C-alpha positions as CSV (number, residue, x, y, z in Angstrom):
1,M,115.8,-24.3,26.9
2,G,117.2,-24.9,23.5
3,G,120.4,-24.4,21.7
4,F,121.3,-21.9,19.0
5,S,124.0,-21.9,16.5
6,L,125.0,-19.4,13.8
7,S,126.9,-20.4,10.6
8,I,127.8,-18.6,7.4
9,G,128.7,-19.9,4.0
10,K,129.0,-18.9,0.4
11,E,126.2,-19.9,-1.9
12,V,127.1,-22.0,-4.9
13,V,123.8,-21.1,-6.7
14,P,122.6,-17.5,-5.8
15,G,119.4,-17.7,-3.7
16,E,119.9,-21.3,-2.6
17,Q,121.2,-22.3,0.8
18,A,125.0,-23.1,0.8
19,P,125.9,-26.7,1.1
20,P,126.9,-27.9,4.6
21,E,130.6,-28.3,3.6
22,N,130.7,-24.6,2.7
23,M,129.3,-23.5,6.1
24,R,131.6,-22.1,8.8
25,L,130.3,-22.2,12.4
26,L,130.5,-18.7,14.1
27,E,128.8,-19.4,17.4
28,R,127.1,-22.2,19.2
29,S,125.7,-22.9,22.6
30,E,123.5,-25.7,23.9
31,F,121.7,-23.0,25.9
32,G,119.7,-20.3,24.2
33,N,116.4,-18.8,23.4
34,T,114.5,-17.6,20.4
35,F,111.7,-15.1,20.9
36,L,109.7,-12.4,19.1
37,E,110.6,-8.8,19.6
38,E,108.8,-5.6,18.6
39,E,110.6,-3.5,15.9
40,A,109.4,0.0,15.3
41,L,108.4,1.1,11.9
42,E,106.8,4.4,10.9
43,K,104.5,5.4,13.8
44,P,102.2,3.9,14.9
45,N,103.2,0.7,13.1
46,Y,105.5,-2.0,14.2
47,R,106.4,-5.6,13.3
48,L,107.5,-8.7,15.2
49,V,110.9,-10.1,14.4
50,S,112.5,-13.3,15.6
51,R,115.6,-12.9,17.8
52,S,117.9,-15.7,18.9
53,V,120.4,-15.4,21.7
54,N,122.9,-17.7,23.3
55,W,123.5,-17.7,27.0
56,H,125.8,-19.6,29.3
57,P,124.9,-20.7,32.8
58,R,128.5,-20.1,34.1
59,K,128.3,-16.5,33.1
60,H,125.0,-16.1,34.9
61,A,126.4,-17.7,38.0
62,L,129.5,-15.4,38.0
63,A,127.3,-12.3,37.4
64,L,125.0,-13.3,40.3
65,Q,128.0,-13.5,42.6
66,L,129.2,-10.1,41.6
67,I,125.7,-8.6,42.0
68,A,125.4,-10.1,45.5
69,M,128.7,-8.6,46.5
70,S,127.7,-5.2,45.1
71,I,124.3,-5.3,46.9
72,G,126.1,-6.1,50.2
73,N,128.6,-3.3,49.6
74,V,125.8,-0.8,49.0
75,I,124.0,-1.9,52.2
76,S,127.2,-1.5,54.2
77,W,127.8,2.0,52.7
78,A,124.2,3.0,53.5
79,L,124.5,1.8,57.1
80,T,127.8,3.7,57.5
81,E,126.2,6.9,56.0
82,N,123.4,6.5,58.6
83,G,125.7,6.3,61.7
84,E,126.9,2.7,61.9
85,P,130.6,2.4,62.8
86,P,132.6,1.9,59.6
87,D,134.8,-0.8,61.2
88,S,131.8,-3.0,61.9
89,M,130.9,-3.0,58.2
90,H,131.8,-5.8,55.8
91,Y,132.8,-5.1,52.2
92,C,133.4,-7.8,49.6
93,R,135.2,-7.9,46.3
94,P,136.5,-10.8,44.2
95,T,140.0,-11.9,45.0
96,D,140.5,-12.8,41.4
97,H,140.1,-9.9,38.9
98,G,139.5,-12.6,36.3
99,S,135.9,-12.8,37.7
100,F,135.2,-9.5,36.0
101,E,136.8,-10.5,32.7
102,A,134.9,-13.8,32.5
103,I,131.6,-11.8,31.9
104,P,131.6,-10.1,28.6
105,I,130.2,-6.6,28.9
106,D,128.9,-4.8,25.8
107,P,127.5,-1.3,26.7
108,H,125.1,-1.6,23.7
109,K,123.6,-5.0,24.7
110,T,122.6,-6.9,27.8
111,P,125.5,-9.1,28.9
112,F,123.6,-12.3,28.6
């Protein structure tokens, strides 16, 4: 595990890194990963690029709770569809709708 932060700042001298006092922090987490990812070029070529992502243990814990509820609900539904009495099934849902809002969901990216 390692942290990751992203800052942006205006260069004083073009091509040279901006001084720390000109930098503005955009995102930071003490948890994160940096890894290499394949990026397609013209077939059959590709290159490896470095990607860094932040992740937050609390969001993972909330997501796992919702996944566990969903799996239990699918099992209950499948048992009902296969003849089990519906009143003997147990379905779960969060009592607080904020549980869903606490996990950012972007349809174009993985949520973590």
